[in-house]
Backbone atoms as SQL, in Angstrom:
CREATE TABLE atoms (id INTEGER PRIMARY KEY, chain TEXT, resi INTEGER, resn TEXT, atom TEXT, x REAL, y REAL, z REAL);
INSERT INTO atoms VALUES
  (1, 'A', 1, 'MET', 'N', -108.259, -26.589, -2.412),
  (2, 'A', 1, 'MET', 'CA', -106.895, -27.497, -2.844),
  (3, 'A', 1, 'MET', 'C', -106.592, -28.614, -1.787),
  (4, 'A', 2, 'ASN', 'N', -106.342, -29.499, -2.451),
  (5, 'A', 2, 'ASN', 'CA', -106.147, -30.885, -1.210),
  (6, 'A', 2, 'ASN', 'C', -104.706, -30.845, -0.663),
  (7, 'A', 3, 'TRP', 'N', -104.130, -30.421, 0.444),
  (8, 'A', 3, 'TRP', 'CA', -102.727, -30.700, 0.928),
  (9, 'A', 3, 'TRP', 'C', -102.020, -31.449, 0.600),
  (10, 'A', 4, 'ASP', 'N', -102.952, -32.891, 0.537),
  (11, 'A', 4, 'ASP', 'CA', -101.974, -34.008, -0.413),
  (12, 'A', 4, 'ASP', 'C', -101.214, -33.799, -1.440),
  (13, 'A', 5, 'GLN', 'N', -102.561, -33.139, -2.234),
  (14, 'A', 5, 'GLN', 'CA', -101.705, -32.771, -3.633),
  (15, 'A', 5, 'GLN', 'C', -100.774, -31.586, -3.546),
  (16, 'A', 6, 'ILE', 'N', -100.518, -30.809, -2.477),
  (17, 'A', 6, 'ILE', 'CA', -99.687, -29.870, -2.346),
  (18, 'A', 6, 'ILE', 'C', -98.342, -30.724, -2.372),
  (19, 'A', 7, 'LYS', 'N', -98.297, -31.350, -1.113),
  (20, 'A', 7, 'LYS', 'CA', -97.183, -32.189, -0.993),
  (21, 'A', 7, 'LYS', 'C', -96.500, -32.869, -2.340),
  (22, 'A', 8, 'GLY', 'N', -97.587, -33.378, -2.775),
  (23, 'A', 8, 'GLY', 'CA', -97.073, -34.145, -3.851),
  (24, 'A', 8, 'GLY', 'C', -96.632, -33.191, -5.353),
  (25, 'A', 9, 'ASN', 'N', -96.720, -32.108, -5.039),
  (26, 'A', 9, 'ASN', 'CA', -96.295, -31.230, -6.457),
  (27, 'A', 9, 'ASN', 'C', -95.607, -29.966, -5.407),
  (28, 'A', 10, 'TRP', 'N', -94.692, -30.045, -4.436),
  (29, 'A', 10, 'TRP', 'CA', -94.445, -29.346, -3.413),
  (30, 'A', 10, 'TRP', 'C', -93.513, -28.188, -3.975),
  (31, 'A', 11, 'LYS', 'N', -92.501, -28.702, -5.187),
  (32, 'A', 11, 'LYS', 'CA', -91.816, -27.831, -5.659),
  (33, 'A', 11, 'LYS', 'C', -92.136, -26.905, -6.803),
  (34, 'A', 12, 'GLN', 'N', -93.186, -26.961, -7.267),
  (35, 'A', 12, 'GLN', 'CA', -94.096, -26.394, -8.076),
  (36, 'A', 12, 'GLN', 'C', -94.890, -25.163, -7.214),
  (37, 'A', 13, 'PHE', 'N', -95.540, -25.462, -6.075),
  (38, 'A', 13, 'PHE', 'CA', -96.280, -24.723, -5.352),
  (39, 'A', 13, 'PHE', 'C', -95.431, -23.905, -4.493),
  (40, 'A', 14, 'ALA', 'N', -94.540, -24.399, -4.011),
  (41, 'A', 14, 'ALA', 'CA', -93.494, -23.738, -3.120),
  (42, 'A', 14, 'ALA', 'C', -92.717, -22.147, -4.510),
  (43, 'A', 15, 'GLY', 'N', -92.378, -22.986, -5.618),
  (44, 'A', 15, 'GLY', 'CA', -91.967, -21.911, -6.466),
  (45, 'A', 15, 'GLY', 'C', -93.041, -20.626, -6.890),
  (46, 'A', 16, 'LYS', 'N', -94.050, -21.154, -6.754),
  (47, 'A', 16, 'LYS', 'CA', -95.250, -19.902, -6.877),
  (48, 'A', 16, 'LYS', 'C', -95.605, -19.277, -5.497),
  (49, 'A', 17, 'ALA', 'N', -95.566, -20.035, -4.518),
  (50, 'A', 17, 'ALA', 'CA', -95.439, -19.130, -2.972),
  (51, 'A', 17, 'ALA', 'C', -94.421, -18.267, -2.749),
  (52, 'A', 18, 'LYS', 'N', -93.082, -18.547, -3.278),
  (53, 'A', 18, 'LYS', 'CA', -92.011, -17.686, -3.202),
  (54, 'A', 18, 'LYS', 'C', -92.177, -16.132, -3.707),
  (55, 'A', 19, 'GLU', 'N', -93.177, -16.403, -4.718),
  (56, 'A', 19, 'GLU', 'CA', -93.055, -15.110, -5.273),
  (57, 'A', 19, 'GLU', 'C', -94.060, -14.236, -4.473),
  (58, 'A', 20, 'LYS', 'N', -95.290, -15.089, -4.113),
  (59, 'A', 20, 'LYS', 'CA', -95.559, -13.824, -2.961),
  (60, 'A', 20, 'LYS', 'C', -95.125, -13.923, -1.679),
  (61, 'A', 21, 'TRP', 'N', -94.387, -14.559, -1.215),
  (62, 'A', 21, 'TRP', 'CA', -93.767, -14.103, 0.408),
  (63, 'A', 21, 'TRP', 'C', -92.481, -14.490, 0.135),
  (64, 'A', 22, 'GLY', 'N', -91.852, -13.333, -0.427),
  (65, 'A', 22, 'GLY', 'CA', -90.372, -13.124, -0.737),
  (66, 'A', 22, 'GLY', 'C', -89.696, -13.125, 0.661),
  (67, 'A', 23, 'ARG', 'N', -90.039, -12.964, 1.803),
  (68, 'A', 23, 'ARG', 'CA', -89.536, -12.793, 3.021),
  (69, 'A', 23, 'ARG', 'C', -88.798, -14.522, 3.480),
  (70, 'A', 24, 'LEU', 'N', -89.494, -15.026, 2.926),
  (71, 'A', 24, 'LEU', 'CA', -89.357, -16.756, 3.180),
  (72, 'A', 24, 'LEU', 'C', -87.640, -17.133, 2.503),
  (73, 'A', 25, 'THR', 'N', -86.805, -17.922, 3.358),
  (74, 'A', 25, 'THR', 'CA', -85.846, -17.857, 2.902),
  (75, 'A', 25, 'THR', 'C', -86.077, -19.324, 2.288),
  (76, 'A', 26, 'ASP', 'N', -84.925, -19.656, 1.413),
  (77, 'A', 26, 'ASP', 'CA', -84.661, -20.932, 0.958),
  (78, 'A', 26, 'ASP', 'C', -84.764, -22.100, 2.016),
  (79, 'A', 27, 'ASP', 'N', -83.875, -21.353, 3.032),
  (80, 'A', 27, 'ASP', 'CA', -83.773, -22.634, 4.215),
  (81, 'A', 27, 'ASP', 'C', -85.205, -22.840, 5.042),
  (82, 'A', 28, 'ASP', 'N', -86.132, -21.210, 5.074),
  (83, 'A', 28, 'ASP', 'CA', -87.384, -21.911, 5.649),
  (84, 'A', 28, 'ASP', 'C', -88.433, -22.878, 4.702),
  (85, 'A', 29, 'TRP', 'N', -88.367, -22.616, 3.559),
  (86, 'A', 29, 'TRP', 'CA', -88.847, -23.477, 2.487),
  (87, 'A', 29, 'TRP', 'C', -88.308, -24.937, 2.656),
  (88, 'A', 30, 'LYS', 'N', -87.376, -25.251, 3.144),
  (89, 'A', 30, 'LYS', 'CA', -86.448, -26.702, 3.294),
  (90, 'A', 30, 'LYS', 'C', -86.954, -27.268, 4.268),
  (91, 'A', 31, 'ILE', 'N', -87.278, -26.495, 5.384),
  (92, 'A', 31, 'ILE', 'CA', -87.951, -26.715, 6.814),
  (93, 'A', 31, 'ILE', 'C', -89.430, -27.332, 6.127),
  (94, 'A', 32, 'VAL', 'N', -90.131, -26.266, 6.197),
  (95, 'A', 32, 'VAL', 'CA', -91.650, -26.733, 5.672),
  (96, 'A', 32, 'VAL', 'C', -91.987, -27.817, 4.688),
  (97, 'A', 33, 'GLU', 'N', -91.508, -27.625, 4.014),
  (98, 'A', 33, 'GLU', 'CA', -91.150, -28.995, 2.914),
  (99, 'A', 33, 'GLU', 'C', -92.657, -29.540, 3.058),
  (100, 'A', 34, 'GLY', 'N', -93.514, -29.152, 2.649),
  (101, 'A', 34, 'GLY', 'CA', -95.128, -29.591, 2.013),
  (102, 'A', 34, 'GLY', 'C', -95.817, -29.816, 3.703),
  (103, 'A', 35, 'LYS', 'N', -95.362, -29.005, 4.838),
  (104, 'A', 35, 'LYS', 'CA', -96.156, -28.863, 6.078),
  (105, 'A', 35, 'LYS', 'C', -96.822, -27.733, 6.517),
  (106, 'A', 36, 'ARG', 'N', -98.112, -28.097, 6.222),
  (107, 'A', 36, 'ARG', 'CA', -99.156, -26.694, 6.184),
  (108, 'A', 36, 'ARG', 'C', -98.880, -25.518, 7.730),
  (109, 'A', 37, 'ASP', 'N', -99.001, -26.428, 8.394),
  (110, 'A', 37, 'ASP', 'CA', -98.734, -25.799, 9.642),
  (111, 'A', 37, 'ASP', 'C', -97.562, -25.073, 10.156),
  (112, 'A', 38, 'GLN', 'N', -96.754, -26.113, 9.634),
  (113, 'A', 38, 'GLN', 'CA', -95.058, -25.037, 9.524),
  (114, 'A', 38, 'GLN', 'C', -94.861, -24.119, 8.691),
  (115, 'A', 39, 'LEU', 'N', -95.561, -23.755, 7.583),
  (116, 'A', 39, 'LEU', 'CA', -95.633, -22.858, 6.566),
  (117, 'A', 39, 'LEU', 'C', -96.313, -21.602, 7.278),
  (118, 'A', 40, 'VAL', 'N', -97.509, -22.004, 8.015),
  (119, 'A', 40, 'VAL', 'CA', -98.284, -20.692, 8.784),
  (120, 'A', 40, 'VAL', 'C', -97.165, -20.453, 9.926),
  (121, 'A', 41, 'GLY', 'N', -96.712, -21.248, 10.487),
  (122, 'A', 41, 'GLY', 'CA', -95.738, -20.678, 11.581),
  (123, 'A', 41, 'GLY', 'C', -94.533, -19.506, 11.121),
  (124, 'A', 42, 'LYS', 'N', -94.235, -19.830, 9.722),
  (125, 'A', 42, 'LYS', 'CA', -93.137, -19.284, 9.065),
  (126, 'A', 42, 'LYS', 'C', -93.676, -18.247, 8.768),
  (127, 'A', 43, 'LEU', 'N', -94.441, -18.034, 8.209),
  (128, 'A', 43, 'LEU', 'CA', -95.211, -16.859, 8.038),
  (129, 'A', 43, 'LEU', 'C', -96.062, -15.993, 8.959),
  (130, 'A', 44, 'GLN', 'N', -96.030, -16.452, 10.024),
  (131, 'A', 44, 'GLN', 'CA', -96.620, -15.638, 11.237),
  (132, 'A', 44, 'GLN', 'C', -95.004, -14.662, 11.572),
  (133, 'A', 45, 'GLU', 'N', -94.111, -15.323, 11.479),
  (134, 'A', 45, 'GLU', 'CA', -92.742, -15.028, 12.232),
  (135, 'A', 45, 'GLU', 'C', -91.922, -14.491, 10.808),
  (136, 'A', 46, 'ARG', 'N', -92.031, -14.424, 10.171),
  (137, 'A', 46, 'ARG', 'CA', -91.382, -13.627, 8.854),
  (138, 'A', 46, 'ARG', 'C', -92.167, -12.157, 8.726),
  (139, 'A', 47, 'TYR', 'N', -93.564, -12.301, 8.514),
  (140, 'A', 47, 'TYR', 'CA', -94.276, -11.127, 8.422),
  (141, 'A', 47, 'TYR', 'C', -94.679, -10.493, 9.502),
  (142, 'A', 48, 'GLY', 'N', -94.620, -11.057, 10.859),
  (143, 'A', 48, 'GLY', 'CA', -95.168, -10.664, 11.806),
  (144, 'A', 48, 'GLY', 'C', -96.819, -10.244, 12.002),
  (145, 'A', 49, 'ILE', 'N', -97.483, -11.577, 11.428),
  (146, 'A', 49, 'ILE', 'CA', -98.865, -11.443, 11.635),
  (147, 'A', 49, 'ILE', 'C', -99.145, -12.568, 12.485),
  (148, 'A', 50, 'THR', 'N', -100.576, -12.586, 12.669),
  (149, 'A', 50, 'THR', 'CA', -101.554, -13.483, 13.726),
  (150, 'A', 50, 'THR', 'C', -101.231, -14.789, 13.125),
  (151, 'A', 51, 'ARG', 'N', -101.464, -15.796, 13.872),
  (152, 'A', 51, 'ARG', 'CA', -102.002, -16.882, 13.282),
  (153, 'A', 51, 'ARG', 'C', -103.100, -17.251, 12.295),
  (154, 'A', 52, 'GLU', 'N', -103.857, -16.368, 12.692),
  (155, 'A', 52, 'GLU', 'CA', -105.379, -16.077, 11.630),
  (156, 'A', 52, 'GLU', 'C', -105.204, -15.742, 10.614),
  (157, 'A', 53, 'ALA', 'N', -104.462, -14.326, 10.573),
  (158, 'A', 53, 'ALA', 'CA', -104.076, -13.879, 9.396),
  (159, 'A', 53, 'ALA', 'C', -103.087, -14.608, 8.449),
  (160, 'A', 54, 'ALA', 'N', -102.276, -15.397, 8.992),
  (161, 'A', 54, 'ALA', 'CA', -101.378, -16.404, 7.885),
  (162, 'A', 54, 'ALA', 'C', -102.263, -17.206, 7.630),
  (163, 'A', 55, 'GLU', 'N', -103.057, -18.003, 8.306),
  (164, 'A', 55, 'GLU', 'CA', -103.938, -19.262, 8.129),
  (165, 'A', 55, 'GLU', 'C', -104.950, -18.596, 6.666),
  (166, 'A', 56, 'SER', 'N', -105.305, -17.126, 6.611),
  (167, 'A', 56, 'SER', 'CA', -105.985, -16.746, 5.503),
  (168, 'A', 56, 'SER', 'C', -105.652, -16.409, 4.561),
  (169, 'A', 57, 'GLN', 'N', -104.133, -16.152, 4.633),
  (170, 'A', 57, 'GLN', 'CA', -103.290, -15.459, 3.477),
  (171, 'A', 57, 'GLN', 'C', -103.012, -17.220, 2.550),
  (172, 'A', 58, 'LEU', 'N', -103.097, -18.039, 3.435),
  (173, 'A', 58, 'LEU', 'CA', -102.596, -19.442, 2.925),
  (174, 'A', 58, 'LEU', 'C', -103.502, -20.014, 2.247),
  (175, 'A', 59, 'ALA', 'N', -104.762, -19.945, 2.829),
  (176, 'A', 59, 'ALA', 'CA', -105.922, -20.275, 2.139),
  (177, 'A', 59, 'ALA', 'C', -106.588, -19.656, 0.829),
  (178, 'A', 60, 'GLU', 'N', -106.133, -18.361, 1.178),
  (179, 'A', 60, 'GLU', 'CA', -106.526, -17.284, -0.282),
  (180, 'A', 60, 'GLU', 'C', -105.693, -18.125, -1.251),
  (181, 'A', 61, 'PHE', 'N', -104.380, -18.122, -1.147),
  (182, 'A', 61, 'PHE', 'CA', -103.516, -18.558, -1.690),
  (183, 'A', 61, 'PHE', 'C', -103.842, -19.925, -2.448),
  (184, 'A', 62, 'GLU', 'N', -104.253, -20.826, -1.925),
  (185, 'A', 62, 'GLU', 'CA', -104.431, -21.802, -2.234),
  (186, 'A', 62, 'GLU', 'C', -105.698, -22.125, -2.778),
  (187, 'A', 63, 'ARG', 'N', -106.744, -21.069, -2.753),
  (188, 'A', 63, 'ARG', 'CA', -107.836, -21.027, -3.345),
  (189, 'A', 63, 'ARG', 'C', -107.215, -20.666, -4.781),
  (190, 'A', 64, 'GLY', 'N', -106.177, -19.548, -5.289),
  (191, 'A', 64, 'GLY', 'CA', -105.814, -18.755, -6.088),
  (192, 'A', 64, 'GLY', 'C', -105.192, -19.875, -7.519),
  (193, 'A', 65, 'HIS', 'N', -104.573, -20.838, -6.724),
  (194, 'A', 65, 'HIS', 'CA', -103.918, -21.592, -7.186),
  (195, 'A', 65, 'HIS', 'C', -104.415, -23.141, -7.104),
  (196, 'A', 66, 'GLU', 'N', -105.271, -23.388, -7.859),
  (197, 'A', 66, 'GLU', 'CA', -105.975, -24.601, -7.558),
  (198, 'A', 66, 'GLU', 'C', -105.214, -25.823, -8.450),
  (199, 'A', 67, 'LYS', 'N', -104.639, -25.152, -9.584),
  (200, 'A', 67, 'LYS', 'CA', -104.103, -26.091, -10.577),
  (201, 'A', 67, 'LYS', 'C', -102.569, -25.698, -10.269),
  (202, 'A', 68, 'VAL', 'N', -101.707, -26.458, -9.588),
  (203, 'A', 68, 'VAL', 'CA', -100.293, -26.412, -9.413),
  (204, 'A', 68, 'VAL', 'C', -99.618, -26.981, -10.171);
């Protein structure tokens, strides 16, 4: 999935992602607003995981949601 496509469909992507990453707050999602690096950082912060683990989770989620 192309991150530019995700940005264009951010509300749909975020809606599905909120189901997976429930620890992220609505404010977190507003801050991230289509910025992949910030989303990775928020995943690290909220879940206490490494950057590599956050990147891996996000990449897996992207592959599983090719059609947002």
